[in-house]
C-alpha positions as CSV (number, residue, x, y, z in Angstrom):
1,X,-63.7,-82.5,105.7
2,X,-61.8,-79.4,106.4
3,X,-63.7,-78.0,109.1
4,X,-63.5,-81.9,110.6
5,X,-60.0,-81.6,110.5
6,X,-59.6,-78.4,112.3
7,X,-61.8,-79.5,114.9
8,X,-59.8,-82.4,116.0
9,X,-56.7,-80.3,116.2
10,X,-58.1,-77.8,118.6
11,X,-59.8,-80.7,120.4
12,X,-56.4,-82.2,121.0
13,X,-55.4,-79.2,123.0
14,X,-58.7,-78.9,124.9
15,X,-58.0,-82.6,125.9
16,X,-54.4,-81.6,127.1
17,X,-56.0,-78.8,129.2
18,X,-58.8,-80.6,130.7
19,X,-56.9,-83.4,131.8
20,X,-58.8,-86.4,131.1
21,X,-57.5,-89.6,130.0
22,X,-58.8,-89.9,126.3
23,X,-57.6,-91.8,122.9
24,X,-56.2,-89.6,120.3
25,X,-58.0,-91.2,117.6
26,X,-60.3,-89.0,115.3
27,X,-63.3,-90.7,116.6
28,X,-62.7,-90.5,120.1
29,X,-61.5,-86.9,119.6
30,X,-64.9,-86.2,117.7
31,X,-66.6,-87.7,120.6
32,X,-65.2,-85.1,123.2
33,X,-66.0,-82.5,120.9
34,X,-69.8,-84.0,120.7
35,X,-69.8,-84.2,124.9
36,X,-68.5,-80.4,125.0
37,X,-70.7,-78.9,122.1
38,X,-74.0,-80.8,124.3
39,X,-72.9,-79.6,127.7
40,X,-72.3,-75.8,126.4
41,X,-75.2,-75.4,123.9
42,X,-77.7,-72.7,124.6
43,X,-80.5,-71.4,122.2
44,X,-82.5,-68.5,122.7
45,X,-86.1,-68.3,121.6
46,X,-87.8,-65.2,121.1
47,X,-91.8,-65.0,120.6
48,X,-94.3,-62.0,121.2
49,X,-96.8,-63.3,123.7
50,X,-99.5,-60.9,122.3
51,X,-102.5,-62.5,120.4
52,X,-103.5,-66.0,120.1
53,X,-100.8,-67.6,118.1
54,X,-98.5,-67.5,120.8
55,X,-101.1,-69.4,122.9
56,X,-101.8,-72.1,120.3
57,X,-98.1,-72.4,120.0
58,X,-97.5,-73.2,123.4
59,X,-100.4,-76.0,123.1
60,X,-98.9,-77.6,120.2
61,X,-95.4,-77.7,122.1
62,X,-96.0,-78.0,125.8
63,X,-92.3,-78.6,126.2
64,X,-91.6,-74.9,125.4
65,X,-93.4,-74.3,129.1
66,X,-92.1,-78.0,130.6
67,X,-88.3,-77.7,129.6
68,X,-87.4,-74.3,129.4
69,X,-87.0,-71.3,131.5
70,X,-88.9,-68.5,130.6
71,X,-87.8,-64.9,131.3
72,X,-91.1,-62.9,131.4
């Protein structure tokens, strides 16, 4: 619960700096936090392309190819 209070305090400052008109209720502030996390979240996945296991994983999870940026 302490983490949530800290997040809400920091989000009040972020809302003021963004200039958006958002209510200062805890629910609205946490919603603003979730939106910012979704907009800025990046995931790096590293796999070795050697062997059959790589090919099998790509067949099991086609979104690894279709919904990702691949840097060979």
